[in-house]
C-alpha positions as CSV (number, residue, x, y, z in Angstrom):
1,M,2.5,-31.1,-24.2
2,T,1.6,-27.8,-25.6
3,A,0.0,-25.1,-23.4
4,R,-3.4,-25.7,-25.0
5,A,-3.3,-29.4,-24.3
6,R,-2.4,-28.6,-20.8
7,T,-5.3,-26.4,-20.4
8,E,-7.7,-28.8,-21.7
9,A,-6.4,-31.6,-19.7
10,A,-6.1,-29.7,-16.4
11,S,-9.4,-29.3,-14.2
12,E,-8.4,-27.4,-10.9
13,A,-7.6,-24.0,-10.0
14,L,-4.8,-23.8,-7.5
15,I,-4.8,-20.7,-5.3
16,V,-1.5,-20.0,-3.5
17,G,-2.4,-17.9,-0.5
18,Y,-5.3,-17.7,1.7
19,G,-5.3,-14.2,2.9
20,L,-7.8,-11.2,1.9
21,I,-7.6,-12.2,-1.8
22,G,-7.0,-15.8,-1.9
23,G,-9.9,-16.3,0.5
24,S,-12.3,-14.5,-1.5
25,L,-11.2,-16.0,-4.7
26,R,-11.6,-19.4,-3.0
27,A,-15.3,-18.6,-2.1
28,R,-16.1,-17.2,-5.3
29,L,-14.7,-20.2,-7.3
30,R,-16.3,-22.7,-5.1
31,K,-19.7,-21.3,-6.4
32,A,-18.5,-22.7,-9.9
33,P,-18.6,-26.5,-9.7
34,E,-17.2,-26.9,-13.1
35,L,-13.7,-25.5,-11.7
36,P,-12.5,-27.5,-8.5
37,I,-10.3,-25.7,-6.3
38,V,-7.1,-26.5,-4.5
39,C,-5.8,-23.8,-1.9
40,I,-2.5,-23.4,-0.1
41,G,-2.0,-21.5,2.9
42,R,0.5,-21.0,5.8
43,R,-1.8,-22.1,8.8
44,R,-3.4,-25.4,9.2
45,R,-7.3,-25.2,8.4
46,E,-10.0,-27.8,8.2
47,L,-11.2,-26.8,4.5
48,P,-11.7,-29.1,1.3
49,G,-9.0,-29.1,-1.0
50,Y,-6.8,-26.9,1.3
51,H,-3.0,-27.7,2.1
52,A,-1.0,-26.2,4.6
53,L,2.6,-25.1,3.2
54,D,5.3,-22.8,4.7
55,L,6.4,-21.1,1.5
56,A,9.3,-19.3,3.5
57,S,11.2,-22.5,3.7
58,E,12.8,-24.5,1.0
59,P,10.8,-27.7,1.8
60,G,7.7,-25.7,1.7
61,R,8.5,-24.4,-2.0
62,A,9.5,-27.9,-3.0
63,A,6.5,-29.4,-1.9
64,L,4.5,-26.7,-4.1
65,G,6.4,-27.8,-7.0
66,T,5.6,-31.3,-6.3
67,L,1.8,-30.3,-6.0
68,I,1.6,-28.3,-9.2
69,A,3.4,-31.2,-11.1
70,D,0.9,-33.8,-9.7
71,L,-2.3,-31.5,-10.5
72,R,-1.3,-29.8,-13.7
73,P,-3.8,-27.0,-12.7
74,R,-5.9,-25.1,-15.2
75,C,-4.5,-21.9,-13.5
76,V,-2.3,-20.9,-10.7
77,V,-3.0,-17.8,-8.8
78,L,-0.2,-16.3,-6.8
79,A,-2.0,-14.4,-4.1
80,H,0.4,-15.1,-1.2
81,G,2.4,-13.2,1.2
82,P,4.4,-11.7,3.0
83,S,2.6,-8.5,2.3
84,D,3.2,-6.4,5.1
85,V,5.0,-3.6,3.2
86,T,6.8,-2.2,6.3
87,W,8.0,-5.7,7.4
88,I,9.4,-6.4,3.9
89,D,11.3,-3.1,3.8
90,K,13.3,-4.6,6.9
91,N,13.3,-8.0,5.6
92,E,13.7,-7.8,1.8
93,T,16.0,-10.9,1.2
94,A,13.5,-13.2,3.3
95,A,10.5,-11.7,1.3
96,A,12.4,-12.3,-1.9
97,A,13.0,-15.9,-1.2
98,V,9.2,-16.4,-1.1
99,H,8.0,-14.3,-3.8
100,C,10.8,-14.9,-6.3
101,G,11.2,-18.6,-5.4
102,V,7.5,-19.3,-6.0
103,A,7.3,-17.4,-9.1
104,A,10.3,-19.3,-10.4
105,I,8.6,-22.8,-9.4
106,V,5.3,-21.9,-11.3
107,A,7.2,-20.4,-14.4
108,R,9.2,-23.7,-14.6
109,S,6.1,-25.6,-14.6
110,A,4.6,-23.8,-17.6
111,A,1.2,-23.7,-15.9
112,P,-1.1,-20.8,-16.8
113,A,-0.6,-18.3,-13.9
114,V,-1.8,-15.1,-12.5
115,M,0.4,-13.3,-10.3
116,I,-1.3,-10.4,-8.1
117,S,1.4,-7.6,-8.0
118,T,1.3,-4.3,-6.5
119,D,1.4,-0.6,-7.4
120,N,4.6,-0.3,-5.2
121,V,6.7,-1.3,-8.5
122,F,6.3,2.3,-9.4
123,P,8.2,5.4,-7.6
124,G,4.9,7.0,-6.7
125,T,6.0,10.5,-8.0
126,R,2.5,10.9,-9.8
127,G,-0.7,9.1,-10.1
128,G,-2.5,7.1,-12.6
129,Y,0.4,4.4,-13.5
130,R,-0.2,2.1,-16.7
131,P,1.1,-1.2,-17.5
132,G,3.5,0.2,-19.9
133,D,5.2,2.7,-17.6
134,P,8.7,1.6,-16.5
135,A,8.9,-0.2,-13.0
136,E,11.2,1.9,-10.5
137,P,10.3,0.6,-7.0
138,A,10.9,3.1,-4.4
139,N,10.7,0.4,-1.4
140,G,11.7,-3.2,-0.6
141,Y,8.1,-4.6,-1.5
142,G,8.3,-2.8,-4.8
143,R,11.6,-4.2,-5.5
144,V,10.6,-7.9,-4.4
145,K,7.4,-7.9,-6.5
146,A,9.1,-6.4,-9.6
147,R,11.7,-9.1,-9.7
148,A,8.9,-11.7,-9.1
149,E,6.8,-10.2,-12.0
150,S,10.1,-10.7,-14.4
151,I,10.3,-14.1,-13.3
152,A,6.8,-15.1,-13.7
153,L,6.5,-13.4,-17.4
154,A,9.5,-15.0,-18.3
155,G,7.6,-18.4,-18.2
156,G,5.4,-17.2,-21.0
157,A,2.0,-18.2,-19.8
158,A,1.7,-15.6,-17.0
159,L,-0.7,-12.7,-16.3
160,V,0.7,-9.9,-13.9
161,L,-2.2,-8.2,-12.2
162,R,-1.3,-5.2,-10.3
163,V,-3.6,-4.1,-7.8
164,S,-4.0,-0.8,-5.7
165,L,-5.0,-0.9,-2.2
166,V,-7.5,-3.8,-1.8
167,Y,-9.9,-3.5,0.9
168,G,-13.0,-5.3,2.4
169,W,-13.4,-7.6,5.6
170,H,-10.5,-9.8,6.6
171,G,-10.9,-13.6,7.3
172,P,-9.8,-15.5,10.4
173,G,-6.3,-14.8,11.5
174,Q,-5.7,-12.0,8.9
175,R,-4.7,-8.4,9.4
176,A,-7.6,-5.9,9.2
177,T,-7.7,-3.8,5.9
178,F,-7.5,-0.1,5.9
179,A,-11.2,0.2,5.2
180,Q,-12.2,-2.0,8.0
181,R,-10.0,-0.3,10.6
182,C,-11.8,3.0,9.5
183,L,-15.3,1.5,9.9
184,E,-14.4,-0.1,13.2
185,A,-13.1,3.0,14.6
186,A,-16.0,5.1,13.3
187,A,-18.6,2.5,15.0
188,E,-16.6,3.1,18.3
189,G,-16.5,6.7,18.0
190,H,-12.7,6.8,18.0
191,P,-10.3,9.3,16.4
192,M,-8.2,8.1,13.7
193,D,-4.9,9.8,12.1
194,A,-4.8,9.4,8.3
195,P,-2.2,10.9,5.9
196,T,-3.1,13.4,3.4
197,D,0.0,12.7,1.3
198,Q,-0.5,8.8,0.5
199,L,-3.0,8.6,-2.5
200,F,-4.2,5.6,-3.8
201,T,-7.1,4.0,-6.2
202,P,-8.8,1.5,-3.8
203,I,-10.4,-1.7,-5.0
204,H,-12.8,-3.8,-3.3
205,V,-11.7,-7.4,-2.9
206,Q,-14.8,-8.8,-4.4
207,D,-13.8,-6.8,-7.7
208,V,-10.3,-8.5,-7.5
209,S,-11.8,-11.9,-7.0
210,A,-14.4,-11.3,-9.8
211,V,-11.7,-10.5,-12.3
212,T,-9.2,-13.3,-11.1
213,A,-11.9,-15.8,-11.1
214,A,-12.6,-14.7,-14.8
215,V,-9.0,-15.1,-15.7
216,C,-9.0,-18.6,-14.2
217,R,-11.9,-19.7,-16.1
218,S,-10.2,-18.5,-19.4
219,G,-7.7,-21.1,-18.7
220,G,-4.6,-18.8,-19.2
221,Q,-5.8,-17.1,-22.3
222,L,-4.7,-13.7,-20.9
223,T,-1.0,-12.8,-20.3
224,G,1.2,-10.0,-19.8
225,I,0.5,-7.1,-17.3
226,R,-3.0,-5.4,-16.6
227,H,-3.8,-2.9,-13.8
228,L,-6.8,-3.6,-11.5
229,A,-7.8,-0.4,-9.6
230,G,-10.7,1.6,-8.4
231,P,-12.2,4.6,-10.4
232,V,-11.2,7.3,-8.0
233,E,-7.9,8.6,-6.8
234,L,-8.1,10.0,-3.1
235,S,-5.9,10.3,-0.1
236,R,-5.9,7.8,3.1
237,Y,-7.5,11.0,4.6
238,E,-10.2,11.3,2.2
239,F,-11.0,7.7,2.2
240,A,-11.3,7.6,5.9
241,R,-13.5,10.7,6.1
242,L,-15.8,8.8,3.4
243,A,-16.0,5.7,5.7
244,Y,-16.8,7.9,8.9
245,R,-19.6,9.7,6.8
246,L,-21.0,6.3,5.4
247,A,-21.2,4.9,9.0
248,G,-22.8,7.9,10.3
249,A,-19.9,9.1,12.3
250,D,-18.5,12.4,13.0
251,T,-15.8,13.1,10.3
252,A,-14.0,15.6,12.5
253,L,-12.8,12.5,14.1
254,V,-10.4,11.7,11.1
255,R,-7.3,13.7,11.8
256,P,-4.9,14.8,9.0
257,C,-1.3,14.0,9.2
258,L,1.8,13.2,7.0
259,R,2.7,9.7,6.2
260,Q,6.3,10.2,7.4
261,D,4.8,10.2,10.8
262,T,2.7,7.1,10.4
263,E,3.2,3.3,9.5
264,W,2.8,4.2,6.0
265,A,6.1,6.0,6.0
266,C,7.7,3.7,3.3
267,R,4.8,3.8,1.0
268,P,5.0,6.1,-2.0
269,R,3.3,9.4,-2.1
270,F,1.2,8.2,-5.0
271,S,-0.1,4.4,-5.0
272,S,-2.6,4.6,-7.8
273,L,-3.1,3.0,-10.9
274,T,-5.4,3.4,-14.2
275,C,-7.7,0.3,-14.4
276,G,-7.6,-1.7,-17.5
277,T,-10.7,-3.1,-19.4
278,F,-11.4,-6.7,-18.7
279,S,-14.5,-7.0,-21.0
280,D,-12.7,-9.7,-23.0
281,L,-13.0,-12.2,-20.2
282,P,-15.9,-14.4,-19.7
283,G,-18.7,-12.8,-17.8
284,L,-17.1,-9.5,-17.4
285,A,-18.6,-7.5,-20.5
286,Q,-20.6,-5.2,-18.2
287,W,-18.2,-5.4,-15.1
288,R,-17.0,-2.1,-13.6
289,P,-15.1,-1.6,-10.2
290,M,-17.0,-0.2,-7.3
291,T,-16.5,3.3,-6.3
292,P,-15.4,3.8,-2.8
293,E,-18.9,4.8,-1.8
294,E,-20.2,1.4,-3.0
295,G,-17.3,-0.5,-1.6
296,L,-17.6,0.9,1.9
297,G,-21.5,0.6,1.5
298,E,-21.1,-2.9,0.5
299,M,-18.9,-3.4,3.7
300,L,-21.6,-1.6,5.9
301,A,-24.2,-4.0,4.4
302,T,-22.0,-7.3,5.0
303,W,-20.7,-6.3,8.5
304,P,-19.7,-9.8,10.1
305,G,-22.4,-10.7,12.8
306,R,-24.4,-7.8,11.9
307,A,-23.5,-6.4,15.2
308,G,-21.1,-3.5,14.2
309,L,-22.7,-0.1,14.2
310,R,-26.0,-1.2,15.7
311,S,-24.3,-2.2,18.9
312,H,-23.2,1.4,19.4
313,G,-26.7,2.7,19.0
314,Q,-25.5,4.1,15.3
315,Q,-26.8,2.9,11.9
316,P,-25.2,3.5,8.3
317,G,-26.4,6.4,6.5
318,Q,-29.1,6.0,3.9
319,E,-26.5,7.0,1.1
320,A,-24.5,3.8,1.8
321,V,-27.7,1.6,1.9
322,S,-28.9,3.3,-1.5
323,L,-25.5,2.6,-3.0
324,V,-25.5,-1.2,-2.0
325,A,-28.9,-1.5,-3.4
326,G,-28.0,0.0,-6.6
327,R,-24.9,-2.3,-7.0
328,A,-26.9,-5.6,-6.1
329,G,-26.4,-8.3,-8.7
330,E,-23.6,-6.6,-10.7
331,L,-20.8,-8.7,-9.2
332,L,-20.4,-12.2,-10.5
């Protein structure tokens, strides 16, 4: 069967992974009834179309292969873990078994695929990496993802979508993002140490899911490598200070440090990408990624439970409120 015939016959989008990106993508695609969703995660959950599989095990990966063969999905999105950079640096072989093993299963199936990859495939000696720049990973996570990229692309029907640091509110059972940790610390009036020598181009998870959903709707028409990143390069220290300021907290509580003294020691100095254009995808003609101010403002406006800052007698600054209002309606 040709790739076109497969796409026309297929109906579901299969999301492998139910973390920050997978959860956001599932929620977005469920608003489009013309594209049913099947989702795979590690934990058991009572969700429509959800399957619990342990992709760290050979039986779990075999079950994934069987599911893909049965579904013949319109698109497979690889947004699964492990994604803890520090853990992977110490457990590279185990991480490779998952990432490379899953990529091989999808490549053999010839199903159109989107693999969410990382800025860590680059050495991090400068900022603004582009898709044509050579991948020279400086840590275990980058090496694992670079190998998985090659496997996925060899299948001929894959798009590798490299992202810079993705932020937003985490879901149940997920690790808090750096932005969430900043805003929660600001709300509590707690100090935070943030490196001045680790720079990125942070992208809000809603932007990642908007672009990935458009790729899914295109039915695998986009292949190769593209970069998805925010429009501003800044350090973790600068990002944290921005979060504190928008939250109405004292920016002096953010204390500068070096990454070698933190949990981010194995990250490259520069984890920043130059964002590509996605205007050729359905619904994205006018799309642009949120600025850090807009993304953090979005988080403040959608604080889970609406308790956050108010419970500590604080209010997000008017600047954040205005940014969110100006952004309303732009996302898909």
